[in-house]
C-alpha positions in Angstrom: -7.4 -10.3 -98.3 -10.9 -11.8 -98.8 -12.9 -9.8 -101.4 -16.7 -9.2 -101.1 -17.0 -10.2 -104.8 -20.4 -12.1 -104.5 -22.1 -9.3 -102.5 -20.8 -6.6 -104.8 -21.8 -8.4 -108.0 -25.3 -9.0 -106.7 -25.9 -5.3 -107.2 -25.6 -5.8 -110.9 -28.2 -8.5 -111.4 -30.7 -8.1 -114.2 -33.6 -7.6 -111.9 -31.8 -4.7 -110.1 -31.4 -3.0 -113.5 -35.0 -3.6 -114.6 -36.7 -2.6 -111.3 -35.8 1.1 -111.2 -36.4 1.3 -114.9 -39.9 -0.1 -114.3 -40.5 2.3 -111.4 -39.3 5.4 -113.2 -40.5 4.8 -116.7 -43.3 2.2 -117.0 -44.8 2.9 -113.5 -44.5 6.3 -112.0 -43.8 8.3 -115.1 -46.5 6.7 -117.1 -49.2 7.3 -114.5 -48.0 10.8 -113.7 -47.7 11.8 -117.3 -51.3 10.7 -118.0 -52.6 12.6 -114.9 -50.5 15.7 -115.6 -51.6 15.9 -119.2 -55.3 15.1 -118.6 -55.4 17.8 -115.9 -55.1 20.5 -118.7 -58.3 21.9 -120.2 -57.6 20.6 -123.7 -56.9 17.0 -122.8 -54.0 14.7 -123.7 -54.0 15.3 -127.4 -53.9 19.1 -127.2 -51.2 19.0 -124.4 -49.0 16.7 -126.5 -49.5 19.0 -129.5 -47.8 21.7 -127.5 -44.5 19.9 -127.5 -42.7 21.1 -130.7 -39.4 19.5 -131.5 -37.8 22.4 -133.3 -34.2 23.0 -134.2 -34.0 25.3 -131.2 -35.2 22.6 -128.8 -33.0 20.0 -130.2 -30.0 22.3 -129.9 -30.8 22.8 -126.2 -31.1 19.0 -125.7 -27.8 18.4 -127.5 -26.2 20.9 -125.2 -27.7 19.0 -122.3 -26.1 15.7 -123.6 -22.8 17.5 -124.0 -22.9 18.7 -120.4 -23.6 15.1 -119.3 -20.4 14.1 -121.1 -18.6 17.0 -119.4 -19.9 15.9 -116.0 -18.5 12.4 -116.5 -15.2 13.6 -117.8 -14.8 16.0 -114.9 -15.5 13.1 -112.5 -12.9 11.0 -114.4 -10.4 13.8 -114.1 -11.1 13.9 -110.4 -10.5 10.2 -110.1 -7.2 10.7 -111.9 -6.3 13.5 -109.4 -7.3 11.5 -106.3 -5.5 8.3 -107.5 -2.4 10.5 -108.3 -2.3 9.2 -111.8 -2.2 5.6 -110.9 -5.3 5.0 -113.1 -4.9 6.1 -116.7 -7.8 7.9 -118.4 -9.4 4.7 -119.7 -9.4 3.0 -116.3 -10.5 6.1 -114.5 -13.4 6.5 -116.9 -14.5 2.9 -116.5 -14.5 3.1 -112.7 -16.4 6.4 -112.8 -19.1 5.1 -115.1 -19.5 1.8 -113.2 -19.7 3.8 -109.9 -22.6 5.9 -111.5 -24.2 2.6 -112.6 -24.0 1.2 -109.1 -25.5 4.4 -107.7 -28.4 4.2 -110.2 -29.2 0.8 -108.9 -29.3 1.7 -105.2 -31.2 4.2 -103.1 -29.4 7.5 -102.9 -28.9 7.2 -99.1 -27.0 3.9 -99.8 -25.1 5.1 -102.8 -22.4 3.1 -104.6 -19.5 3.6 -102.1 -19.0 -0.1 -101.3 -18.8 -0.9 -105.0 -16.3 2.0 -105.6 -14.0 0.7 -102.9 -14.2 -2.8 -104.4 -13.4 -1.5 -107.9 -10.5 0.6 -106.8 -9.0 -2.4 -104.9 -9.3 -4.4 -108.1 -7.4 -1.6 -109.9 -4.5 -2.5 -107.6 -4.9 0.3 -105.1 -4.6 -0.4 -101.3 -7.7 -0.7 -99.2 -6.6 2.4 -97.3 -6.1 4.4 -100.4 -9.3 3.2 -102.0 -11.4 4.1 -98.9 -9.6 7.5 -98.7 -10.6 8.2 -102.3 -14.2 7.4 -101.7 -14.4 9.5 -98.5 -12.7 12.4 -100.3 -15.1 12.3 -103.2 -18.0 12.4 -100.7 -16.4 15.3 -98.9 -15.9 17.3 -102.2 -19.4 16.6 -103.4 -21.0 17.5 -100.1 -18.8 20.6 -99.8 -20.0 21.9 -103.2 -23.6 21.5 -102.1 -23.1 23.2 -98.7 -21.2 26.2 -100.3 -23.4 26.6 -103.4 -26.7 27.0 -101.7 -25.8 30.2 -99.7 -24.3 31.7 -102.8 -27.5 31.3 -104.9 -29.6 32.4 -101.9 -27.7 35.7 -101.9 -28.7 36.2 -105.6 -32.3 35.1 -105.8 -33.4 35.2 -102.1 -35.2 32.7 -99.9 -38.7 33.4 -101.2 -37.9 32.7 -104.8 -36.4 29.3 -104.0 -39.2 28.1 -101.8 -42.1 29.8 -103.7 -43.6 26.4 -104.8 -44.2 25.5 -101.1 -46.7 28.3 -100.7 -49.3 26.2 -102.6 -49.2 23.6 -99.8 -50.8 25.9 -97.2 -49.2 27.7 -94.3 -48.7 24.8 -92.0 -47.4 22.3 -94.6 -45.2 25.0 -96.2 -43.6 25.8 -92.8 -43.0 22.1 -92.1 -41.5 21.5 -95.5 -39.1 24.5 -95.4 -38.1 23.6 -91.8 -37.5 20.0 -92.8 -35.3 21.2 -95.6 -33.1 23.3 -93.4 -32.8 20.5 -90.8 -31.6 18.2 -93.6 -29.2 20.9 -94.9 -27.8 21.3 -91.4 -27.2 17.5 -91.1 -25.4 17.5 -94.4 -23.3 20.6 -93.4 -22.5 18.9 -90.1 -21.5 15.7 -91.8 -19.3 17.7 -94.2 -17.6 19.4 -91.2 -16.9 16.1 -89.6 -15.3 14.8 -92.7 -13.1 17.8 -93.0 -12.0 17.5 -89.4 -11.5 13.7 -89.6 -9.6 13.7 -92.9 -7.6 16.9 -92.7 -7.6 18.9 -89.5 -7.8 16.6 -86.4 -7.8 13.0 -87.6 -6.8 11.4 -84.3 -9.0 13.5 -82.1 -12.0 12.8 -84.4 -11.2 9.1 -84.3 -11.6 9.1 -80.5 -14.7 11.3 -80.5 -16.5 9.2 -83.1 -15.7 6.0 -81.1 -16.9 7.6 -77.8 -20.1 8.8 -79.4 -20.9 5.3 -80.6 -20.3 4.0 -77.1 -23.6 5.6 -76.1 -26.3 3.1 -75.4 -28.7 4.9 -77.7 -26.3 4.1 -80.6 -25.5 0.6 -79.7 -27.3 -1.0 -82.8 -24.8 1.0 -85.0 -21.8 0.7 -82.8 -19.9 -1.8 -84.9 -20.5 0.3 -88.1 -19.5 3.5 -86.3 -16.2 2.0 -85.1 -15.5 0.7 -88.6 -16.2 4.1 -90.0 -13.8 5.7 -87.4 -11.0 3.3 -88.4 -11.6 3.9 -92.1 -11.5 7.7 -91.6 -8.3 7.4 -89.7 -6.7 5.3 -92.5 -8.0 7.7 -95.1 -6.5 10.7 -93.3 -3.1 9.1 -93.5 -3.5 9.0 -97.2 -4.7 12.5 -97.8 -4.2 14.9 -94.9 -0.6 15.8 -95.9 -1.4 16.5 -99.6 -0.3 19.9 -100.9 -2.8 22.7 -101.5 -2.6 22.2 -105.3 -3.9 18.6 -104.9 -7.1 19.9 -103.2 -7.5 22.8 -105.6 -7.4 20.5 -108.6 -9.9 18.1 -106.9 -12.2 21.0 -106.0 -12.0 22.4 -109.5 -13.0 19.1 -111.0 -15.9 18.8 -108.6 -17.2 22.2 -109.4 -17.1 21.5 -113.1 -18.9 18.2 -112.6 -21.7 19.6 -110.5 -22.2 22.8 -112.5 -22.6 20.6 -115.6 -25.0 18.4 -113.8 -27.2 21.3 -112.6 -27.2 23.1 -115.9 -28.6 20.1 -117.7 -31.9 20.8 -116.1 -31.7 24.4 -117.3 -31.2 23.1 -120.9 -34.3 21.0 -120.7 -36.4 23.9 -119.4 -35.0 26.2 -122.1 -35.7 23.7 -124.9 -39.4 23.9 -124.5 -40.0 27.3 -122.8 -42.9 29.1 -124.4 -41.1 32.4 -123.4 -37.4 32.5 -123.2 -36.1 32.1 -119.7 -34.2 35.1 -118.2 -30.9 34.8 -116.5 -32.8 35.2 -113.2 -35.1 32.3 -114.1 -32.0 30.1 -114.8 -30.5 31.0 -111.4 -33.8 30.2 -109.7 -34.0 26.8 -111.5 -30.4 26.2 -110.5 -31.0 27.0 -106.9 -34.2 24.9 -106.6 -32.1 21.9 -107.5 -30.6 22.2 -104.0 -34.1 21.4 -102.6 -34.5 18.6 -105.1 -31.2 17.1 -104.0 -32.5 16.8 -100.4 -35.6 15.0 -101.6 -33.6 12.7 -103.8 -31.0 11.8 -101.2 -33.6 10.5 -98.7 -35.5 8.6 -101.4 -36.0 4.9 -100.7 -36.2 4.0 -104.4 -33.2 3.1 -106.5 -31.6 6.1 -108.0 -34.5 8.2 -106.7 -36.7 6.7 -109.4 -40.2 8.3 -109.3 -39.3 10.7 -106.5 -37.0 12.8 -108.8 -39.7 13.2 -111.4 -42.4 14.1 -108.9 -40.2 16.7 -107.2 -39.3 18.1 -110.6 -42.9 18.8 -111.4 -43.7 20.3 -108.0 -40.7 22.6 -107.7 -40.4 23.8 -111.3 -44.1 24.1 -112.2 -43.8 27.9 -112.7 -40.9 27.4 -115.1 -42.4 24.7 -117.3 -45.2 24.9 -120.0 -48.6 24.1 -118.6 -49.3 20.3 -118.6 -45.8 19.3 -119.7 -43.9 19.3 -116.3 -43.6 15.5 -116.0 -42.8 15.1 -119.7 -39.8 17.5 -119.2 -38.9 15.6 -116.1 -38.8 12.4 -118.1 -36.5 14.0 -120.7 -34.3 15.3 -117.9 -34.0 11.8 -116.4 -33.4 10.3 -119.8 -30.4 12.4 -120.1 -29.0 12.2 -116.6 -30.1 8.8 -115.2 -31.2 6.2 -117.7 -28.1 6.1 -120.0 -26.2 4.3 -117.2 -28.5 1.4 -117.6 -27.1 1.0 -121.1 -23.5 1.9 -120.3 -23.2 -0.2 -117.2 -24.2 -3.6 -118.6 -22.0 -3.0 -121.7 -19.0 -1.9 -119.7 -19.2 -4.2 -116.6 -18.2 -7.6 -118.3 -15.2 -5.9 -120.0 -14.1 -4.4 -116.8 -14.5 -7.7 -114.9 -12.6 -9.6 -117.6 -9.8 -7.1 -117.5 -9.2 -6.8 -113.8 -9.5 -10.6 -113.2 -7.2 -11.5 -116.1 -4.7 -9.1 -114.8 -4.7 -10.9 -111.5 -4.0 -14.4 -113.0 -0.4 -15.4 -112.3 1.9 -15.7 -115.2 2.5 -19.4 -116.3 6.0 -20.6 -115.6 8.0 -21.4 -118.8 7.8 -25.1 -119.7 10.8 -27.3 -118.7 12.1 -29.9 -121.0 12.1 -33.4 -119.6 15.1 -34.2 -121.8 17.2 -31.3 -120.6 20.9 -31.5 -121.0 22.9 -32.2 -117.8 24.3 -29.1 -116.2 28.1 -29.3 -116.4 29.9 -29.1 -113.0 31.3 -25.8 -112.0 35.0 -25.3 -112.9 37.5 -26.3 -110.4 40.0 -23.9 -108.9 43.3 -23.5 -110.6 45.7 -26.4 -110.0 42.9 -28.9 -109.3 42.2 -31.8 -111.6 38.9 -33.4 -112.5 38.5 -36.7 -110.7 
């Protein structure tokens, strides 16, 4: 099997690491922090003076860091479940962290799926199994998003989630909300296709997908569509006969990971809130991350750098201290995004060394040139040696 090693490893070049850091920290955040702080009546100095690092705020940030660790451990647990224990905890953690590192280097719409398949194959899993694991993780992640939004809507209501759009004006507000629901419907439809293709009707969906991509309108994407149909069919053979307990454990790990990921933002808001946030405020902040997710997933920048910070300030303005929205967005990203630029480069060389050393064939034991002659086999009884 030929491996896409050169193409995969290009994702980890130094310039790919520095570029999103520059966009997010030195570029967009720097400019937006200045504009955001100078927009206050008191100016930059007074606005910065409003940020007090107290024991209370540091405790909330520490909790956010702990939740980040919980998130990665939950993803590692899910990797263990989906690989059925073929990866131990150390290997599963390495794959999980490098997958996150790859995702941080690429636009969200691209993601790190190709890298994930490559890494799983290098961990001695078959291509079918590796592809199935990646499709299943996508299914579980999208399913959480699709299910969670209606639940929070029942609690806080539509108006509370989309209140920040009212500042855009009636026409722009309607367009933004409509665009969000169209995007949500696309994700829900994609999730349904994955469920049908992986679990319910794999062969039927295989034929339907191929027929859809036979349309002239989709001709530029026909080859990719056919390949996806084949990969989905192979993946279904790996996972559609798994017991209910397998899916329940995978779903539990997914819920823990995403709940921890969402609640990190709540910790950042609580750390610097002038007035303590109520439980209702926390649910509203939690729910608005569904809107943020849509904006981030269509972002053309690596890891949604710049876009995530901007959307944070726009959607959570009423829950952040005046003039400090982008500063809190930067803290949030420093917890949830930028650590992978430290973890990834440290971990990648060790992982590559391990997987490629494991592949090297064992050297044959040396043979002596002066080996003793092998004695002839014994003759049958009654025969004499000539």
